[in-house]
N, C-alpha and C positions, 0 to 999 in steps of 0.2 A: 620831250621824251623821244628817244631814238630806238626804233625797233628794227633789228637786223632782218633783212628780207632778201632771199635769193631772187634775182630779177630775171624774167624771161621776156625777150623782145623778138619773138620769132617772126613777127609780121613786118619788121622794119627792113628797108632796102639796104643793101650793102654799099658803103661808101668806097671811094678809091683809097689807095694806099696812103696812110698817114703815119708820120714819124713823131713820136712823143718822147720827151726826155725827162728823166728824173734823177734820183741819186742811186748809184750802184750800191746795192745792199748785200747781195750774195752772188758770187760769180757763177758763170755758166750760161749756156744758150739752150733755149727750147723753142719748138714750133708746135703750137697746139691751139685748139679752140678754147674759148673762155667760158667760164661761168661767172656771172656778175653777182656780187653780194653787196648790197647797200643797206645803209641804216636809214629807213624811211622816217622822216620827221613827223611826229605826232604832236599836235599843239598841247601845251600845258597852260591851262587858264588859271588866273587868280580868282579865287572864290572867297569872299569874306564870310566868316562864320560867326555865329553868336557865341557869347561867352560860355553858355552851357554846352556848346558843341566842341569846345576846345579839347576836352578830354577824349571825345570820340576820335578826333583827328590824330591825337597823339597815339591812341590805341591802334588806329589804322597804320600809322607809320611803324609802330613797334612790331605789329604782325608782319608787315612787309619786310622789315629788317630780319625778323626771325626766319622767314621763308628764304630770304637771300642767303643767310648764314648756312642753312641746311643745303641749299643748292650748291654753294661753293664748297661745302664739305664733300658732297658727292663728286664734284668736278675734281677736287684735290685727290680723292681716292682713285678715281679712274685715271687721272694723269700719273699718279704714283705707280699704278699697275702697268701702264703702257710705256712710260718714259723714265720712271725712277723717281726717287725722293727729291733729287736735285731740281727737277722741273716742277714738282708739286708744291714747293715752298711758296711760290708766288701766290697761289690761291689761298694758302693759309694766311699770307700777309693781307690779302683782300678781305678775308673773313674777319681778321682782327680789326681791320679798318671799320667794320660795322659796329665795333664797340668803342671806337675812338670818340672822346668827347668833342673833338673838333667837328665831327660830323653829327653824332647823335644829339649831344646837348644843344648844339647850335640849331639843328632842325626844330627841336622842341621849343627853343627860345623864340624862333621866328613864328612858329604857330601861335604861341601865347602872346607875343608882343604885337604882332601884326594882325592877329585873328584871321588867319588864312588857312586854306586847305593844305593837307599834307603834301600833295604833289607840288604845289607852288613853293612851299617851304624847302623841299628837297632840291628843286631846281635852283632856288636862290642860293643855297649853301654850296651846291656844286659849282656855281659860277665863282663864288668867293674862293673856294679851294683851288680851282683851276687857275685863277689869277695869281695865287701864291706860287704854284708850280711854274707859271710863266716867268716869274721873277727870279727863279733859281739860276745860279751861275753855271751849273753843270748841264751840258746839252743832254746827256743821258737822262738825268733826272727830269729835265723839262719834258722830254718825250714820254716819260712814264706817267704824265698826267692822264694818259689814256686809262690807267688803272682806276683813277677817280671816276672818270666817265663810265667805265665798265660797271663799277659798283653802283653808281648813281642810276645808270640805265636799268640795272636789274631791280633796284628799288622802285623805280617808276613803273616798270612792267608789272611788278607784284601789286602795286597800288591800283593799277588799272586793270589787272587781270589779263594782260596780254600774253598770249602763248609765244614761246620762243621757237621759231622754226628750226627744224633739224637740218644739219649739214651732211648727214650720213648718206644721202642719195647721190652725192657727187661721184662721178665716175673717173676712171683712169684717163690719162692723157688730156686733162683739162688744166687751164691756167686760171687761178683764182684772181679775179679783178674786183677790187673793193675800194670804197672810199676810205674805210678803216677796218682793220681786223684787230680786235682787242684780245687780251690774253684768254678770256673765257671762250671766245670764238675759236681760237687756234687749238684749244684743248679738245674741241669736237672734231677736228680735222684728222683724217687718215692721210698722213704725209706720204704713204706709199702710192697714193692715187693722185698726187698733185705734181704737175710738171713744172709749174712756175707760179710766182705770186707777184702781182702788180697792184700798187695802192696809191691813192691820193695823199694819204697821211704818212707820217713816220719818217724815219731816217735809218742809217746803218745800225744805230744802237736800239732801235725799236724791238720790242719783244718778238714780233713776228719775223723781223729780219734775222735776229739771232737764231731762231728756230730754223729758218730757211737755210742758213749756213750750216747748221748742225746736220740737217738732212740732205745737204748737197742739192738744194732746189734753187734755181736762179730766182733772184728777187730784185725788183726795182721799186723804190719808194719815192714819195714826194713828187708825184706826177700831177701837175696842175690840171684840174677839170677832167680827169681821166674818164669818168663815167659819162661825160658828154660826148665822148668819141667812140664808145664801145657798147656792145650788148652781148647777151649770152649767145654762144655758138659762133661768134665772129672769130676767125682765125687771127692769131697774133704771133709775132716773133718777140721773144723776151731775151735781151742781152744784158744779163745781170752784171757782167764785167764792165760794160761801158755805160750802163744806165739808160739804155735805149729800148723802146717798145715800138714795133712796127705793126700798126693795125691794118688788117685786111691786106697783107703783103702780096705783091705780084709774084708770079711763079719764079721769075728771075731772082727776086729778093730772097725767096724761100730757099732756092738752090744755093745762093751765095752763103746764106747763114748756115745751112746744113754742112757745107764744105768747111766753113769756119769752125763749126762745132766739132766736126771730126778732127780737124787740126788741133783744136784746143784739147780735146779728149786724149788724143795720142800724146800730145806734149805733156799733159797732166799725168798720164800713165807713166811716162818716163821719169818725170820729176818725183812722183810718189814712190816709184820703185827705188829711188835713191834715198828715201827718207830715213832708212835704217842707218845709213852711213853718216859719220860725223862731218861737219863742215870744216873745210881747210882750204887754204889759199894755194895758188899754183906753186909757191915755193915751200909748201909744207907746214905753214903755221896754222895751229888749231884755232878755230873760232867757235864759240858757243852761241847757239841760237835758241833762245827761250821764247815762250809765248806770253802775251798779255791775255788775261781772262776776265770777263765781266760777270759771268754767272757760273755756278758749279756745274751746271749741265753741259758746259762746253768742254769738259775734260776729255771726252772721246775725240773731239775735233783736235784738241791739243796733241794727243798721242798719235792720232792718225797722220798728222802732218810732220811728225818727226821732231817735235820740240824736245830739247834737253832740259825740261823743267818749265816752271812758270816763273817768269821774272817779275810779274806784276799781277797780283790778284786784287782787283778793285773791290774791296769788301763792302763799300757803301752801297753797292748794288744789291746786297742781300738785306739792306736796311731801309728800303724805299718807304715802307709804310710804318714799320716799327722796328726798334733795335732788337734783334734776336737775343734770347737769353744766353747765358754762358754755356748751358748744355747744348742748345741748338747750334751755337757757333762751334763748339768743340766737335760735334758730330760732323759738321760740314768740313772743317779744316782737317780733321783726322782722315776722313774718307778721301779727300784730295791728296793728302800727303802719302797715304798708302797707295793710291792709284799712280802716283808719279815716281815712287821709289824705283831706282836709287837717285833720281834727279831731285833738285830742290824745288820747294814751294816758297816763294817770297810773298808774304802777306802784307799788303799795305794797310795800315790802320785806317779807320773810317775817315774819309775826306768829306766831312759834313760841313754845312753852314749853320748859322744860328737858327734859321728858319726850320731846318731839318729836325732840330730837337725841341721845337715848340717855343723858341724865343721869338721876340719881335722881329718881323721882316726888316731887312736892311735895304737901303736904296741901291747899293752896289755890292751884292753878296760876294762877287769875285775878289773884291778888295776889302771885305769885311772880316768878321770873326769866323775863321775857316781853318780846316786842317788841324795841324798840331796845336796851334794857338787855342782853338776851341776845345780840343780834347783835354788839354791841361786843365781847363776850367771845368769841363764836364767829366770830372775824374771817375765818377761811378761808371759811366759808359766806357771810358777808356780802359780802366782796370779790369772790367768784366771781359772785354775783348782780349786783353793781354793774357789773362788767366786761361782763356780758351786756347790761345795760340801756344802757350807754354805746355799745356796738357797735350795738345795735338803733336807737339814736337817729339814726344815719346814714340810716335808711330812713323816718323819719316824725317826728312831733311827740311825742316821748317826755319824760315828766317822772318824777322819782323822789320818793317820799314815805316818810318814816320813821314806823313805827307805835308807838303807846304811849310817846310821848316825855313825860318827866316835867317837862321845863323846858329852859332854855337850855344848861345844862352837858351834859345828855344829848344834845341836838341837836349841840352842838359835837363831842362825842366820836364820834358817829356820822359826822359829816361828815369827820373825819380819814380814815376808810376810803374815802370817795369820792376824796380826794386820792391815797391809796395805789393805788386802782384805776386812776386816770389815769396815774400814773407807770408802773405795770406795763404798760399798753397802749402807752404811748409807747416803752417799752423793747422790747416785742415788735414794734413798728412795725405795729400792727393798726389799721385805720380805726375811728375812734370820734368821738363828738361829746359835749361836756359838756352837761349838761341842767340845767334848773331843779330845785332841791332844796327840798322843803317838809316840813312836819310835820303829822301828823294829831293833832288835839286830841281825845283820848279820855280823858285823865286830868285831873281837876279842876285839879291844880297847873299843867298846861300851859295850860289855858284861862285861869286867873287871871293868868298871866304872858305872855299873848299879845303884849303890847306889847314885852316883852323878846325873845321868840322872833322877832317881826316885824322886829327889827333885823338878823337874819342869815338867816332863812328867806326863800325867794323866793315862797312862797305858803303858805297855811294851809288846812286842810280840817277841818271839825268832824265827828268820827265820833259821831253822836248816840246810837247804840245802846250803845256802851260808856260814853260820857260819862254817860248817864242811870244806868247800872248803878252806876257809882262815885259819882256825885253823890248818888243816893238810897240807896245801900247796899242795892240790891235785885237779886237774881238774877231776870232777866226770864223764865227758864225755870221758875221755881218758882211754881206757880199759887197758892200760899198768900199770896205777897207781891207778885206781878207787878202787881197793881192800884195799888200805891204808886208805880210808875214811870209818871208822867203827864207827857207832853210839855208840858202847859199849866201845870205847876207854876211858881210864881213864881221858884224857884231856877234852873230851866233857862232861863226867859225872860230873867232878869237876866244870866245867863252868856252867852247868845247875843247879847244887846244889847251887852255889854261888848266881846266879840270883834269884832262887826260894826263898832262905833265905832272900834276900833283900826285896822281894815283900811280903813275909809273915810277916816280921817284921814291915813293914810300911803300910800294907794293900793295897798296890798298885796292881791293876788288872794285871794279867799276863796270856798270852796264849802262847802255843807252836805250831808253824806251820811247815809245810813241811813234808817230808816223815817220819821223825822220829816220828811225832805225831801219825802215824798209824802203827808203827812197833810193833808187838805183844810183843817182848821181852823187849821193852822200857816201856810198860805200868806200870808194878809194880815199876820200877825205877822212872818214872816221878810222879806217884801217891805218892810214898814214899818221894820224894823231896817236895811235897806239891802242885804240879800243879793240877788244877781242871778245866782248860779250854784248849781245844784242837781245832785246825783247820786243816782240812785235805781234801783230795779228797772226794766228796760226796759219791762215791761208797764204800768207806771204812767205812762209819759211821754205817751202820747196824751191821757189824761184830764187830766193836769197842764197841758198846753197849753190845754185848754178852760177850766180853772178860772182860769188866769192871765190869759186873754184878757178876763175880766170885772172884773179888779182895776184900781183906780186907785191908783197908788202914793202920791199925796198923801193920799187917804183912808186907805190902809193905814198910813201914818205916824201918823195920828191914833189909829187903833184900837190900834196897837202901843204908843204912849205911854200911852194910857189903861189898857190891859191890864196893862202891866208895873207899874203902881202898885196893882193889885188884890192882895188878901191871900191868896186861895185859888184853887185850880184850878177849883172850881165856878163862882166868879164870873167868872173869865177865860173859861171855856167859854160861859157865858151871854152875855157881851159879844160874843164872836167869832161865835157862832151867829146872833145878831141881825144882825150886819153881813153875814154870808155869805148869809143869807136875803134881805137887801135887794139883793144884787148878783148872786146866782147866776142863770144862765139857767133858763128853765122846763124841767122834766124832761119826758121823752118821755111821751106819753099812751098809754093802753091797756095 
């Protein structure tokens, strides 16, 4: 059992300056004292029960589950009032988890078969479910196993009668330092009183990190043994852009970071002031910069940073615990389409694995039944989503994109379900509008047959993150091999050039998504290949506009053609760096 506890260590001596490193999760710099929030481990013991006591343990579990459901309902409503419906859906998903047979039936089964107390049965099942999440291919979904722990911790608290400490006493100008902050923890936070967030757990796609970016609060995650170096009221510097935390900084360090913060703020003000303007190159060519979006609640961030629509809405992120109903999906898509009008909303169909929909776990989900291949088999899930998308298209510029398409046959198979959804809506006499249907090129076989796909798809989008993983045979989350995944590798450049040539020749709309879309050294190459639409993290858009503004597409074409003939990433990098230094505006002084 893990009980979240604000920790106070006022009697401890102050150490010297210590620099800790983690993952940059939300940009910005702050200097403030900390409040430490840790989950104190409370032992859960295995207690064997008699046969006649099994019913009592099941009733204890059921009562704890019912209390947890009511607690989550209250959190959902308070979140909805404070942050809107888009943020509240997560807690509804957690509440629905409490009715999931994978949790409920399995806990009761363990109580009966092993004749153990409810606490032990809950802990056993939690470990099983967390192991399933650890095996998922998608890094975002792996990190969402915190939701499982959140629900499980609530159950264990209710079984043991533990009170949950309030976070409301936290004051302005404090940095929250935690081993982990789960969704229900963040629901209790007043983000206007938080200067920064630092955590041992998580990553950039963690729920807390997403909220930090939404609220413009610097955040660093994945800091090893953070709480061994820190205590409440100890001053820290948080550099969310670089993933650095300086504990007990010296005066000189504080002064340096405060100057850096002011430079960044001034630079950010200038960049954000230009967000209303459209992106264009030095020689006047228009470039469209769209945003990738993980959760509906990020829509304000998308608009604030000047995105011209959403080029990739990862809808599987709204289906972490349960596939939403058609009505629930329709409401989400409709509200997003209305908020983005007149710009487009490109909805990527669920990129799920077999495990996500309750099928047997696979040894390698990344190479298993995933994306469009799975959706074609799970036609009920797929057509429900398509109907919601078509209905939402009445309210804005909506497009539908298939994930993980392997080639033309798979695209055709997926498209038959669009026709089935159209027929169903016509039969129900429900307002809808047919939408452009495209394919995301994440599998090398799809990229290699882009000319064939382009004959039937209405647009293409290159998903560079997964494409690089499959093209190079590298798990980008594996630090031992991640360096082999280089966007400047000749194999990726030739692939991008081929797809861009196909689209330029046929007039087919093309976008490039993923981390590569916001990589400064890739800008002249992609522009030189003919790419004019990009989709990226909202935070990257203002800087991208600045970098594009100094590019001349005629010069970019020369650089791209020269680079694609080079034999190694190192040579490509040297060539592009020389060109970037020639064209980049002077950096801020001081």
